[in-house]
N, C-alpha and C positions, 0 to 999 in steps of 0.2 A: 241770241237770247242768253239770258243769264243762266248760268249752268244749275241744274237740278241735280241732286244726288243719286236718282235713277237716271242714268244717261240716256237722252232723247232717242238717241240712234240704237238702243237696245229695243225699242217698240216701234215696229214696223207701220203700224195703223196712224201712228201721231205725223206721220210723214205726208199724209194724204192732204187733199182738198174735198172741201165740200159745197154744195149749193154753188155750182160753177167753180170758181177760183179761190173761194175763201180759203186760207189754211185752217186746218181744224184745231179749235181751241177746245180740249175735252175737259169739262168741268161737271162730270157726271159719275166720279169714281164710287159717291157714296152708293149708287145703284148697281154699277160694276166697273170693276177696273179693267185697264187694258193690261195686256200680257206681254212680257219680253219675249226676245227671240229664245232664250234658254228654255222658257216653258213650252212654248211652241215646239220646239224640236224634241223635248222629253216627251210629249204628249205623241209627236208623230214617230219618233223611234220605237216607243210600245207599240204603238198598232203596225208598223213595217216592219220591225226586226224581232220583237220578242212576243208578240201575242200568243197567249196561252193560259189555260184555267189554272188560277191561284190555288194552290194547296189540293190540287186534283190530279197529277199527273207525274209520270216519272221520268218524262221525256225532257229534253233540253229546253224547249221553250216554256213548259210548264215551271221548269226549275228558274229559269231567268227571270219569268214574270213574277213568281213567289218572292225571288230575293229584291226585286225592285219594289214591290208592294210592302215588304217589310222595312227596307230602307225608306220610304215615305213616312210609314208612320214612325221611325225613329226622328227624321228630320222635324216632322210638324210637331212632335212632343218636346222636343228639344227647343224649338221656337218659342214656346209657350211655356216652358219650365217644369213641365211635368215627367213622367215614365211613359214608354211606350205603350204599356199594358193599360194605361189610362185614357187612351186615345179609342173612339170609336167612330168608324167612317158611317157618315149618313151623306144624305143629298144636299145638307146645308144646314143653317141655322133653323130654319124651320121644323125640318123632320127631327133635329136635335132635341128641340124642347117638347115636341109631340112624343118622342120616344120618352122622355122623363115623364111627362103626365099620363101618357097611356100605362106606363109600368108601375108607377104608383097606383093608377085606377085598377089595375090588375092585383095588386097587393092588397089594395083596400076591400077586393072582393074575396079575399081568404087567400091568395095565392103567394104572398111575401110576409115578411116579418113585421111585428107591430110598428117598427120605426117609420114604415112607409105608409101605413093607412090612415086614412083621414075619412070623415063620415059627418054627420050632422053635429053643429056644436064647433067643429073645427073650422080654420081660416086659412085662406091663401091670399097673400098680400102682393099686388103688383104697384106699378106707379102710372100716373097719368101720361108719363113722358114715352110709354112703351109702343114698339111697333106693334101690328096686331098679331104678329106671331108669338108675342109674348103676352098677350091678353086673351085672346080666343081659346088657344088649349087649356088655359087654366078656368075660364068660364065654363068650357064643356066638363073639364074634371069636377068641378063644384056641382053641375047638373048630375052628373053620374052618380055623386057620392053624396049629395046633401049638405057638403060644406058651402061656406059662405066666401065671397071674393070680397076683399077690401083694398084700398088702394093709398099710396101716399100720394101726397098733393105736389103742386108747383108754385113757385115764386112767380110773381108778374112776368120775368123775365125767363121764365122757363126750366129754371132750375129745381131739382128735387128740394121740397121744403121740409127742412130737418125737423120744423115744428111739428110736424104731422106723425113724428116717428111712433108717437104712442099708440098709432093703429097696430103695431106689433105688439103683440101682448101673450098672455098665457095659452091664449086659445090657438094662435098661430103656429101652423105646421108648415109652410112653406112661404119663402119670399123670394120672388122672380122680379128682376129687374135689367135695366139696359145699362151697359157701361159707358156708354155716349149715346146722346139720343141722335137718332137720324134727322131730327128735324132742326133742334135749337143748337146742335152742336155741343152741348153741356156736358162734361164729363161727371158721372156721378160719383157721391162721397161713399165709395165703396167701403172704406174701413167702418164709419158709423153706422151704414146698413147692416152689414155683416155683425158687428158687435151687438146690435138690438137684436138681430136674428139669434145669435149664439147664447146669448142671454137667456131665451126662453125654449132653446132647443130645436127651433126651425132650421128646416134645410135651407141653403141658398142656390139659385140658380141664376147664372149671369148671362145676359145677351151681349157678347162680347164682338159681334160681328162688325160694329162701327169703331171698334178700339183697337183690335190686332193687328190691322193693316197700317197704323198711323203712329204708333208709339209703343214703347218697351211695355210688354205684359207678362207677368208671369203669376199664373193661377195659383202656385202654391203660396207665393208671397201675399195673394190677395185673399186667401184663404175662404174661397169660395166651395160648395161642394159639388155644383156643377157649373160648366160654361158652355156655351154653344158660339160657333164662328163657322164663316163660310169661304171656299177656294175662291169664288168668282170676286169678291170683294179685297182679296189681298193677292192681286196679280195672277191668280190662278184660273183654271177652268170654271165652267159652271157645270152644276149637276153634282158637286162634290163639297162636304163639309165635315165638321167633326163635332164630336160631342165630348168632352173633356168631363170625367166623374173620378172623385176619389175612390181608390182602390175598394177599400174596405166596403164603401157603398155600391159599386158597381156589382162586388161579389155577392151582396145580398138582394140586389135589385131583381126582381123577375123580369124575362123576357117581354116583349110586346109583339114582336112578330115571330111567326113560326116558318119552318121549312128546312131546305137545305142549309149545310155550313155551320148551323147553329147548335147542333146537337151532339151530346155524348153517345147515347144508346138507346136507339127506338126498336120498340117490340110492337106487336100488335094489341097489347094491354097497354102500354105506357112508354112514356119518352121522358129521357133525363138530358140536362143541356149542359153546354160546353161552357168552360171558364169564361169571363170576360176578357178580351171585348168580343171574341167570337160569337157569344151568346148574342149580342144586340147586332149582329152582321147577317142576317139570314139572306140566303139568295146570292147571285152573281153581283158582286160588287164592280163598280167602274173604274176599273184597274188603272188605265191610260189616265184618268182625269185625277185619281189619288196620286198618281207618281207626278202629274203635273203640279198638284198642289205641293206635293214634297219638295219639287223643285222652286216652286215659288217661294216657300218658306226659306230654303237655302240661299236664294238670290236676295231677298228682304235681309237675311242674317248677314249676308256678306257686305251690303252696303251700310249697314248697320242702324238700328231702328232709333237709336238716339240722334242721328243725323237725319233722320227722315223726319222726327218728331218736331227737330229745332227749325228746319226748312219750313215745313209746313206751318210751323208756328208763326214765322215771319210772313208768310202770305196770307194766313188768316188775319193777323193784325192789319194787314194792307186792305184785304177784301171787306172785314167789317167796317173799316174806318171809313172807306170810300163809299160802300151802302148808303150808310147814314148821311152822307154828305149830298146827297141826290134828291132834289126835291120831288115829294110824293112818293117816296119808296121808305116803307117800314120794315125794319130788320125785326126778326122774328128769333129771338134768342138773346143771349147775353151780349151787351156791349163790351163788358170787360173780357178780355181775352184770355186771361187767366182761367186756367182748367176749362179749356175750351177747345174743341177741333175746327177743323175748316169745314165742315157741314154749314152752310150758311142760308138759312132760306128767309125769303122776304116777300113782303105784299106790294104790288105796285097800286096805287089808288085809280082806280076807274077802268084798270085793264085786268081783264081775266088771265089766269096764269098760263094758260095753254095760247093765250095771243102773244104773252110774254116771252114764252119760249120759242114759238115760232119766229117772232122778230129776232131774236137772239141766235136762232139757228140760221136764219137768212144772212147772218153775218159771220157764219161759221163757228159760232160759239154753242157748244152741247152742255143744255144743264136740263134738270128733272123737272117736270110740273105735276100738280096734282095735290094729293092729301099724303103721298108717300106711305101709303098703309099705316097711317097714323093720324086716324080723326080725332081721339080724344085731346090732344096736345093742340091741334088745330081749333078745336072748337074751345081751347082754353086761351088761345090767342085771339078768339072772337072773328076766325075766318074760317071758310070750309077746305080751303087749298092754297097752295103757295109755290114760288117758284124756289128752288134750290139748286145753288152751286157748290159742287164738293171738289174738294182737293184730293190729288194723289202725289206719290212722290216724283213723280215725273213732270210737273208743272212749274211755271215760270213766274218772276216777277213780271215779265213782258205780257204773258197771258192773263194776268190778273188784271193790268192795265188795260187790255183789250176788252176783258169783259165789263169794266165799269164804263169804258166810254160807251159800249154799246148798251148797257143799261140805262145810261143817262139819256140816250136817244128813244127810250120806249116811249113814253107819255107826249114829248113832241111830236112822235110820229103818227100817235093816235090823237093829235091835236087837242091834247088836254095842257099844254104848256105853250106860251109865246116862242 
């Protein structure tokens, strides 16, 4: 097979066969990525050799765990171009976005500064391209505060329509948007959206879980206020992710979960809270998974995100072109591969996406089926669900060829083609 920037031998699972003797062709990295041996080893070492309570003990195991915990924060922060104190550990992108939304809700109830307070007459702006985790928390915030939810619309091929930027106006307090659509693969015009938000003093919240694993990302350069991403989409463990927040904003933001590890002083009458990021990390953290996420960030950095982005761009062009050549298959997303990633969704005429996925799986090709937790953009395309193939740094030209050959066989298998 043609070499990938992430050596195939680093990923034990990619050597297995499925559905009999079919070699696994894994094209579902947009849902969850596979993990290199380095990450597996780092997690195991924490559990087997260094398991201890972080920041809560004076013994050697606690000391080793605390050091590894801190080093992981430094690695992840460096990977996205920010300071360690601006990285808050969460369970993933969903919790990260909910953290911001609920903290703003607490501020709006009088527990935080005016800059975070919203209410009737104020507006939260999202886009029609969002994953549900970047729509529903803001809908709920609006229900709790009386604010109004509005959205940027999309072009026919699923890109954010800059002609709808005027929805961001003097009433807008928050603009939350995806860096890369998990359906269309389109890269959002971050600079233009951030500029529009800055012009009216609105906060920006970026869902970066589909960008951080696939291209160089520097949150400082993007000039966003908050950003969320997940470990399991960037070759790391499940159950862990991070929220980036500008330090001055984290300093002023009230907490949203309460308990151990996030306090400064507790009396029976009142409590004061720790400085960020500890203020937002109540309870026991998933230490081994955090260490694994740190190792994943280092693994990707060692390869080079420029190399990964260039490799995936070549495969994306091959995949997008090939999908469009297959009769009865409709690409959902831009045919122009500029400003696009390797999340390639499509609709097969006359065949339910679940049937498409099962047929491909019978040939060893793993893809995602359903609405991908993004129903509004599917409605935009006039469908309720789709099949999605999504690339990772370990995929090869040969695997894309296997996928395209298998996809070409779907409609004939269901007797929809001669």
